[in-house]
SEROLUM-136063 format. One record per residue: x, y, z of N, C-alpha, C in turn. Coordinates in steps of 0.1 Angstrom, whole numbers, padded with zeros to 4 digits, always signed. Atoms other than C-alpha are relative to their C-alpha. Example, Ala and Ser with C-alpha at 12.3 -4.5 7.8 and 13.67 -1.06 7.14 Angstrom:
+0009-0012+0000+0123-0045+0078+0009+0012+0000-0009-0011+0000+0137-0011+0071-0008+0011+0008
This chain:
+0002-0015+0006+1283+0516+0802+0013+0007-0004-0014-0007+0001+1306+0534+0784+0003+0014+0003-0005-0017-0003+1321+0572+0792-0011+0005-0007+0007-0007+0008+1297+0586+0764-0017-0003+0011+0008+0003-0004+1269+0570+0778-0006+0003+0013-0002-0006-0017+1276+0579+0814-0003+0015+0003-0001-0015+0001+1281+0616+0804-0014+0001-0005+0013-0003+0005+1246+0614+0786-0012-0002+0011+0007+0006-0013+1229+0598+0818-0001+0013+0007-0001-0009-0012+1240+0625+0842-0002+0014-0009+0005-0011+0005+1234+0652+0813-0018+0002+0004+0015+0005+0000+1196+0637+0814-0002+0003+0014+0005-0002-0011+1195+0637+0851+0000+0018+0005-0001-0015-0001+1208+0674+0852-0009+0008-0002+0011-0010+0004+1180+0688+0829-0011-0006+0010+0014+0006-0003+1153+0666+0848-0001+0009+0016+0000-0007-0010+1166+0684+0882+0000+0016-0002-0002-0015+0004+1170+0718+0865-0015+0004-0001+0015-0005+0004+1131+0716+0857-0008-0003+0014+0009+0002-0013+1121+0701+0891+0004+0011+0009-0002-0012-0012+1137+0728+0915-0008+0013-0004+0011-0012+0003+1116+0761+0901-0015-0009+0005+0012+0007-0004+1086+0735+0905-0006-0002+0018+0001-0002-0014+1094+0729+0940+0000+0009+0006+0003-0016-0008+1098+0763+0950-0011+0010-0006+0012-0004+0003+1070+0773+0934-0011-0007+0008+0011+0007-0007+1048+0746+0954+0003+0007+0013-0005-0005-0019+1068+0758+0989-0006+0016-0002+0008-0013-0002+1059+0794+0981-0014+0000-0002+0016+0002+0000+1022+0785+0973-0004-0004+0012+0004+0005-0013+1022+0767+1006+0001+0013+0013+0000-0014-0010+1037+0800+1025-0008+0007-0004+0011-0009-0003+1014+0821+1010-0015-0003+0005+0007+0005-0008+0986+0801+1019-0001+0001+0014-0003-0002-0012+0997+0801+1053+0002+0016+0005+0002-0011-0005+1001+0838+1053-0012+0004-0001+0014+0000+0002+0966+0841+1042-0009-0001+0008+0007+0004-0015+0954+0820+1072+0001+0006+0009-0003-0010-0011+0973+0843+1095-0008+0011+0002+0014-0014+0002+0953+0872+1083-0015-0004+0004+0014+0004-0003+0922+0851+1082-0002-0001+0020+0002+0000-0013+0925+0844+1120+0003+0013+0008+0000-0014-0005+0935+0881+1127-0014+0008-0002+0011-0006+0002+0903+0889+1109-0011-0005+0010+0008+0009-0006+0884+0864+1134-0001+0006+0017-0003-0009-0012+0901+0882+1163-0009+0013+0001+0003-0016-0004+0892+0917+1155-0016-0003+0002+0014+0002+0000+0856+0905+1149-0006-0001+0015+0002+0001-0015+0855+0891+1184+0001+0011+0009+0000-0011-0010+0869+0920+1199-0012+0010-0005+0013-0005+0005+0846+0938+1179-0013+0001+0011+0014+0003-0009+0815+0922+1198+0002+0001+0013-0003-0002-0013+0832+0926+1230+0000+0014+0003-0001-0016-0005+0840+0964+1227-0011+0008-0006+0008-0005+0006+0816+0973+1203+0008+0008-0015-0009-0004+0014+0845+0986+1179+0011-0005+0000-0014+0004+0005+0875+0977+1163+0011+0008+0008-0009-0004-0008+0907+0985+1183+0008+0012-0008-0008-0013+0007+0927+1020+1174+0013-0009-0002-0011+0004+0004+0955+1015+1155+0014+0001+0010-0007+0001-0010+0975+1026+1184-0004+0007+0012+0007-0004-0014+0964+1036+1222+0003+0013+0004-0007-0009-0004+0975+1067+1224-0007+0012+0013+0010-0010-0012+0967+1092+1257+0005+0013-0007+0000-0012+0005+0962+1127+1244-0005+0008+0010+0008-0012-0012+0946+1140+1278+0013+0009+0006-0009-0011-0008+0981+1154+1291+0007+0008-0007-0009-0007+0009+0994+1163+1257+0014-0001-0001-0013+0004-0003+1029+1146+1268-0002-0009-0013-0003+0010+0012+1043+1126+1237+0005-0012+0009-0006+0008-0001+1050+1094+1243-0003-0014-0004+0000+0010+0004+1052+1055+1234-0017-0006+0002+0011+0004+0002+1019+1036+1225-0003-0013-0002+0003+0014+0003+1005+1002+1225-0006-0002-0014+0009+0007+0014+0994+0986+1191-0011-0005-0002+0010+0009+0001+0967+0972+1177+0002-0017-0002-0004+0010-0003+0984+0943+1178-0001-0009+0011+0002+0004-0015+0990+0939+1214-0015+0000+0006+0017-0004-0004+0951+0951+1218-0005-0014-0002+0008+0011+0005+0943+0919+1202+0004-0014+0006-0007+0015-0007+0965+0894+1223-0011-0011+0003+0011+0013-0007+0936+0880+1244-0008-0004-0010+0014+0005+0010+0914+0873+1213+0009-0008-0009-0012+0006+0009+0946+0854+1197+0004-0008+0012-0005+0011-0010+0949+0830+1228+0013+0003+0005-0011+0000-0005+0978+0849+1240-0002+0007+0011+0003-0008-0016+0967+0860+1276+0010-0001+0007-0015+0001-0006+0999+0849+1292+0009+0013-0002-0009-0009+0004+1019+0873+1272-0008+0011+0006+0006-0012-0003+0991+0902+1275-0003+0003+0014+0000-0003-0013+0992+0896+1312+0015+0010+0003-0015+0003-0003+1032+0893+1312+0005+0019-0003-0006-0009+0005+1038+0926+1294-0007+0015+0009+0003-0014-0012+1015+0947+1318-0009+0011-0010+0006-0010+0008+0991+0962+1290-0012+0006+0007+0014-0008-0005+0961+0967+1313+0003+0009+0013-0002-0007-0013+0983+0981+1343+0009+0010-0004-0010-0009+0002+1012+1001+1327+0000+0004-0010+0000-0005+0014+1016+1024+1298+0014-0004-0007-0012+0004+0007+1043+1012+1270+0012+0005+0005-0010-0008-0006+1068+1040+1284+0006-0006+0012-0006+0007-0011+1071+1024+1317+0007-0015-0002-0007+0014+0003+1074+0989+1302+0012-0001-0004-0013-0001+0008+1104+0999+1280+0011+0006+0010-0007-0005-0010+1119+1013+1313+0005-0009+0007+0001+0012-0006+1119+0979+1327+0007-0012-0008-0010+0010+0007+1149+0958+1315-0006-0012-0001+0007+0016+0001+1133+0925+1327-0011+0001-0004+0011+0001+0008+1102+0932+1308+0003-0002-0018+0000+0000+0014+1120+0934+1273-0003-0016-0005+0000+0012+0004+1123+0896+1267-0018-0001-0003+0018+0001+0005+1081+0897+1263-0004+0011-0010+0001-0008+0014+1085+0927+1235+0006-0011-0007-0008+0011+0010+1108+0900+1218-0004-0011-0002+0006+0016+0001+1085+0872+1219-0006+0000-0015+0004+0002+0017+1078+0858+1183-0013-0003+0004+0014+0006+0002+1041+0854+1175+0000-0004-0016+0002+0007+0008+1039+0830+1150-0013+0007-0010+0010-0006+0006+1007+0844+1139-0001+0013-0009-0004-0012+0002+1022+0878+1133+0011+0002-0015-0014+0004+0009+1049+0865+1108-0004-0007-0012+0001+0005+0014+1047+0857+1071+0011-0005+0001-0012+0007+0002+1067+0825+1063+0006+0004-0010-0009-0003+0011+1079+0839+1028+0008+0013+0006-0006-0011-0004+1093+0869+1048+0015-0008+0004-0011+0006-0007+1129+0870+1055+0005+0010+0011-0002-0007-0010+1149+0885+1082+0004-0005+0012+0002+0006-0014+1144+0864+1113-0011+0006+0006+0011+0000-0010+1121+0869+1142+0000+0016+0007-0002-0014-0003+1131+0906+1151+0000+0009-0009+0004-0011+0011+1120+0937+1135+0015+0004-0003-0013-0006+0003+1144+0958+1115+0002+0013+0010-0009-0012-0010+1164+0985+1134-0007+0013-0001+0005-0011+0000+1143+1013+1120-0015-0003+0009+0014+0004-0004+1112+0996+1136+0005-0003+0019-0002+0000-0011+1129+0996+1172-0003+0008+0009+0009-0008-0012+1117+1008+1207+0010+0008+0004-0012-0006-0007+1136+1037+1219-0001+0001+0012-0002+0000-0009+1152+1038+1248+0011+0011+0007-0011-0009-0006+1173+1060+1272+0009-0004+0008-0010+0006-0011+1202+1056+1291+0008-0008-0006-0005+0009+0009+1221+1035+1261-0008-0014+0003+0000+0015+0002+1224+1000+1265-0011-0007+0007+0009+0005-0008+1196+0978+1281+0006-0013-0002-0002+0016-0005+1213+0942+1292-0009-0008+0000-0010+0009+0008+1212+0917+1280-0001+0001-0014+0002+0001+0016+1202+0929+1245+0007+0013-0006-0009-0009+0007+1227+0954+1225-0007+0010-0005+0010-0012+0005+1213+0988+1218+0004+0001-0019+0000+0000+0016+1207+0997+1181+0000+0017-0003+0001-0013+0001+1216+1032+1172-0004+0007-0016+0008-0002+0007+1193+1047+1151+0002+0015-0007-0006-0014+0007+1195+1080+1121-0010+0010+0009+0010-0013-0009+1181+1113+1136-0014-0003-0002+0013-0001-0003+1145+1114+1142-0004+0014+0008+0007-0015-0003+1125+1149+1141-0005-0002+0013+0006-0002-0009+1112+1155+1175+0005-0011+0010-0008+0005-0010+1138+1133+1198+0011+0007+0004-0010-0013-0008+1156+1164+1213+0013-0001-0010-0012-0003+0010+1178+1167+1178+0010-0010-0002-0014+0012+0001+1201+1133+1186-0006-0012-0007+0000+0013+0007+1205+1102+1170-0007-0012+0014+0003+0010-0012+1183+1079+1196+0006-0014-0001-0004+0016+0001+1190+1045+1208-0011-0006+0002+0015+0006+0004+1168+1019+1202+0006-0017+0005+0002+0014+0000+1161+0982+1210-0006-0007-0007+0010+0007+0009+1148+0957+1187-0008-0010+0007+0013+0008-0004+1116+0939+1194-0006-0009-0012+0007+0012+0008+1094+0911+1179-0005+0006-0011+0003-0005+0014+1088+0916+1140-0015-0006-0001+0012+0001+0007+1053+0920+1123-0001+0000-0011+0003-0006+0012+1042+0916+1090-0012+0003-0005+0011-0002+0001+1011+0924+1093-0004+0015+0004+0005-0015-0005+0998+0964+1095-0012+0003-0003+0014-0002+0003+0966+0980+1097+0001+0009-0006+0003-0009+0006+0951+1000+1074-0004+0015+0000+0004-0013-0004+0953+1037+1077-0010+0007-0005+0009-0010+0013+0935+1049+1046+0011+0000-0010-0007-0003+0008+0948+1063+1023+0008+0017+0001-0006-0013-0005+0958+1097+1037+0016-0001+0005-0017+0002-0007+0997+1106+1043+0003+0015-0004-0008-0012+0004+1018+1137+1042+0013-0002+0002-0013+0004-0001+1055+1136+1036+0007+0013+0011-0007-0011-0009+1061+1169+1060-0008-0001+0013+0008+0000-0016+1056+1167+1099-0009+0008+0003+0007-0015+0000+1045+1205+1098-0017-0002-0006+0012-0004+0006+1017+1198+1076-0014-0013+0011+0006+0008-0007+1001+1170+1099-0008+0005+0012+0006-0008-0009+0972+1180+1118-0003-0014+0010+0010+0011-0010+0948+1163+1148-0009-0011-0010+0012+0006+0010+0921+1150+1121+0011-0009-0008-0007+0013+0013+0949+1134+1093+0004-0014+0012-0006+0012-0009+0962+1112+1126-0015-0012+0000+0014+0009-0001+0923+1095+1124+0001-0007-0008-0003+0009+0013+0935+1082+1090-0017+0001-0003+0014+0004+0006+0902+1074+1066-0001-0018+0000+0001+0017+0005+0908+1035+1069-0007-0005+0011+0008+0009-0013+0900+1010+1098+0008+0003+0012-0007-0001-0012+0926+1021+1121+0008+0015-0002-0005-0011-0004+0939+1053+1134+0009+0005+0012-0004-0002-0013+0956+1069+1164-0010+0004+0010+0011+0000-0010+0936+1067+1194-0013-0003-0004+0014-0002+0011+0904+1063+1169-0002-0013+0000+0005+0013-0002+0884+1033+1174-0014+0001-0005+0014+0002+0012+0855+1027+1148-0005-0015+0001+0010+0009-0001+0825+1005+1146-0004-0004-0012+0005+0002+0010+0808+0987+1121-0006+0011-0008+0008-0012+0006+0784+1016+1115+0008+0013-0006-0010-0008+0002+0815+1036+1111+0004-0001-0016-0008+0002+0011+0820+1018+1074-0010+0001-0009+0010+0000+0011+0794+1030+1051+0003-0006-0013-0002+0008+0013+0811+1014+1020+0001-0013+0002+0003+0018-0004+0806+0981+1035+0013-0008+0003-0011+0009-0005+0829+0958+1054+0008-0007-0014-0008+0005+0010+0837+0939+1022+0006+0008-0011-0007-0012+0007+0849+0972+1005+0009+0007+0004-0009-0006-0008+0871+0981+1030+0012-0008+0008-0014+0004-0005+0910+0972+1037-0001+0001+0020-0004+0002-0015+0914+0959+1075+0016+0002+0004-0015+0003-0002+0952+0950+1072+0003-0009-0012-0005+0002+0009+0976+0940+1051+0015-0006+0003-0016+0006-0004+1015+0926+1046+0006+0011-0002-0010-0007+0002+1046+0945+1048+0011-0009+0002-0013+0005-0001+1078+0927+1042+0011+0004+0004-0013-0010-0007+1113+0935+1055+0009+0005-0011-0007-0011+0007+1123+0949+1023-0005+0012+0001+0004-0016-0005+1100+0981+1035-0002-0002+0011-0003-0004-0012+1115+0976+1069-0012-0010+0008+0009+0007-0008+1085+0954+1080-0011+0009+0012+0007-0006-0010+1064+0963+1113+0004-0007+0012-0002+0004-0016+1060+0955+1151-0016-0002+0002+0012+0003-0006+1032+0942+1170-0001+0007+0013-0002-0004-0012+1040+0960+1202-0008+0015-0001+0001-0011+0002+1037+0995+1193+0004+0008-0009-0008-0011+0006+1049+1029+1185+0008+0008+0010-0008-0006-0011+1076+1051+1200-0005+0016+0004+0003-0016-0005+1057+1085+1197-0015+0003-0005+0013+0000+0002+1018+1092+1193+0001+0015-0009-0005-0012+0009+1030+1130+1177+0005-0002-0011-0005-0004+0012+1049+1119+1152-0005-0011-0013+0006+0007+0012+1042+1103+1116+0013-0006-0005-0012+0004+0010+1075+1088+1106+0002-0015+0006-0001+0014-0001+1091+1053+1108+0001-0005+0014-0003+0008-0014+1097+1053+1143-0015+0005+0010+0018-0002-0006+1056+1063+1152-0007-0008-0008+0012+0006+0006+1025+1053+1132+0004-0009-0011-0005+0007+0008+1044+1037+1103+0003-0014+0008-0005+0012-0004+1055+1009+1129-0009-0013-0001+0012+0012+0001+1020+0992+1130-0010+0002-0010+0011-0005+0013+1002+1009+1100+0003+0002-0011-0007-0003+0013+1003+1015+1065-0008+0006-0008+0010-0008+0009+0987+1035+1039+0000-0005-0014+0000+0004+0016+0975+1029+1002+0001+0018-0005-0005-0015+0006+0989+1068+0997+0012-0006-0009-0017+0007+0012+1022+1046+0979-0007-0013-0005+0001+0016+0005+1017+1014+0957+0005-0011+0007-0007+0012-0003+1022+0982+0965+0010-0004-0002-0014+0001+0003+1055+0969+0967+0009+0013-0002-0007-0014+0003+1067+1007+0962+0016-0004+0004-0013+0000-0001+1106+1007+0961+0006+0009+0010-0003-0005-0010+1119+1015+0994+0017+0010-0001-0008-0008+0002+1143+1045+0999+0011-0003+0011-0011+0008-0005+1177+1036+1013-0002+0006+0019-0003-0002-0016+1173+1057+1048-0019+0008+0001+0010-0009+0001+1135+1071+1059+0002+0008+0012-0001-0005-0009+1137+1103+1078-0013+0004+0004+0012-0006-0003+1107+1117+1097-0014-0004-0008+0014+0002+0005+1074+1117+1078+0002-0005-0016-0001+0005+0014+1088+1105+1045-0001-0014-0002+0003+0013+0003+1071+1073+1039+0000-0008-0011+0000+0006+0007+1081+1062+1009+0005-0014+0001-0008+0013-0006+1090+1024+1012+0000-0005+0011+0000+0003-0014+1083+1025+1045-0016+0001+0007+0013-0005-0003+1045+1036+1051-0008-0011-0007+0011+0007+0009+1031+1010+1023-0004-0014+0005+0001+0013-0001+1020+0976+1019+0010-0008-0011-0011+0005+0008+1043+0949+1004+0002-0014+0006-0006+0013-0005+1056+0911+1003+0008-0005-0010-0010+0004+0007+1076+0889+0990-0005-0012-0009+0012+0007+0003+1046+0869+0975+0002+0004-0019+0001-0007+0015+1050+0873+0934-0011+0005-0003+0011-0007+0005+1029+0897+0920-0010+0010+0003+0009-0008-0009+1012+0914+0950+0002-0006+0014+0002+0004-0014+1001+0907+0986-0014-0005+0005+0011+0002-0006+0977+0892+1010-0008+0013+0005+0009-0009-0009+0948+0916+1026-0007-0004+0005+0016+0003-0009+0920+0914+1050-0007+0009+0002+0008-0015+0003+0891+0934+1045-0007-0003+0015+0006-0001-0015+0869+0943+1074-0010-0012+0001+0012+0009-0001+0843+0917+1067+0005-0015+0005-0009+0009-0006+0869+0892+1076+0005-0009-0012-0005+0011+0014+0877+0876+1040+0012+0006+0000-0017-0001+0002+0912+0876+1029-0001-0005-0017-0003-0003+0013+0921+0885+0991+0014+0000-0002-0014-0004+0006+0954+0887+0971-0003+0008-0009+0000-0014+0009+0957+0921+0954+0012+0000-0007-0013+0001+0012+0981+0921+0924+0004+0018+0004-0006-0015+0002+1005+0953+0923-0003+0010-0010+0005-0005+0015+0991+0960+0891-0011+0009+0002+0012-0007-0001+0960+0973+0906-0002+0013+0001+0003-0008+0005+0944+1004+0896+0004+0012+0014-0003-0006-0010+0963+1031+0915+0003+0016-0007+0000-0017+0005+0962+1071+0913+0005+0008+0007-0006-0010-0011+0986+1096+0926-0009+0009+0008+0011-0011-0008+0957+1119+0932-0008-0006+0010+0010+0008-0011+0943+1090+0956-0014-0003-0006+0010+0007+0003+0916+1081+0934-0002-0015-0007+0001+0017+0010+0926+1045+0919-0010-0007+0011+0007+0012-0007+0905+1016+0929+0009-0004+0017-0006+0006-0013+0933+1006+0957+0000+0012+0010+0003-0010-0012+0929+1038+0975-0014-0001+0003+0012-0001+0001+0893+1038+0970-0006-0012+0015+0002+0007-0009+0896+1003+0991+0004+0001+0013-0004+0000-0007+0913+1015+1014-0005+0009+0008+0008-0008-0005+0889+1041+1026-0014-0004+0002+0010+0006-0004+0861+1034+1047-0015+0007-0005+0014-0011-0001+0835+1064+1041+0001+0008-0015+0003-0009+0011+0843+1075+1004-0009+0002-0007+0013-0001+0011+0810+1065+0985+0002-0008-0012-0004+0006+0014+0829+1052+0957-0007-0015-0003-0002+0011+0002+0820+1023+0940+0009-0006-0006-0013+0005+0004+0843+0998+0936-0005-0010-0011+0003+0007+0011+0851+0983+0904+0006-0014-0001-0007+0010-0005+0868+0948+0899+0014+0003+0000-0008-0003-0006+0899+0943+0913+0010-0011-0001
C-alpha cells in the first residue's frame, strides 16, 4: 500500500467515524429520554396508589400551619417513598415520627437525606447525584460533619444573614404548582400558596378536584441542573416562595419550558428557577394526572398573560378546552 492509498483510507475512516458518532449519541439520548419517561410513569403509578390509599394525592409539601411558626416541610417526593418500594428509607428518615426541622438537626440522619433515588433522577441530566447548592437544606451552627457546609446567597426571611446549607439528594422531577406565580414575596397570599395545579402547600386534592379532566392536567414534569433541578426531601420554609422554599419541589407554568435561568435567584424571583426544563432536545417529559407521560415541545403555545395552552394544561380547573399541542 502506497502512502497516498494509506492517507485516502484514513480519510475515509475518519469521515465514517464523524458520521457515526452523532448517530450513536442520538441513539443514546433517545434511550435516556425513554428511561426518563419511564421514571415519570412509575411516579404516576405511585401517585395513583397513594390516591387509592388516602383518597387524595399528596400535598406539594406538608406544611404544619397550626402554630404559625415557620419551618421546614417534607415534600411530595418523601410522601411517595412507601409507594415506590422505599419503605426502609421512609422509616430511617423518620417521616412518620419527626418533622423535617428535627431531622436536619440530627447529623446522624444526614446520610439518609443524601440518598440517591434513581427513579427521581433523569439519566440525561448532569451535575452528579447531589442537588445544586441553591437547593441545600439550611442548618444552624455552621458545619455539619462529615458534610461540608454550603454558604448560600441572602434569602429573605432568614434573619437577614447568608444562611448555611448542606447538600442533599437531587431530583429532576417537580410537582405541578399550576400557572400561578408572583415575583414579590409581599404579594403572596395564603390562597396563592395553594396553587392551581395538582400540588400546593399543605393542600391535598382528589380526583374530584380536577374538573378539567386528569388527561388534560399536568401532575409533574422535569427540571434539569441548568435550572438548579430540585430535591425529593422537602423545603426550607413553608412561608417562602423563593429558591429555598417551594421551588425546591414544585414548578410553575408561569414561565416557559427551558426558560433561561438568571445567575442568582433571590427571594421569589423564579425566572429560570421555578420553571420546567430538561436537557432533552426540544422540550421536556411531563406526567399527566391520569398517569400518562408525554413529551411537550418548548414551542408549545405560551402566553405571558397566562392564557396559553401550556398554562391551561397546568391548571386543574380553568374550564378551558385544550387544543392540540
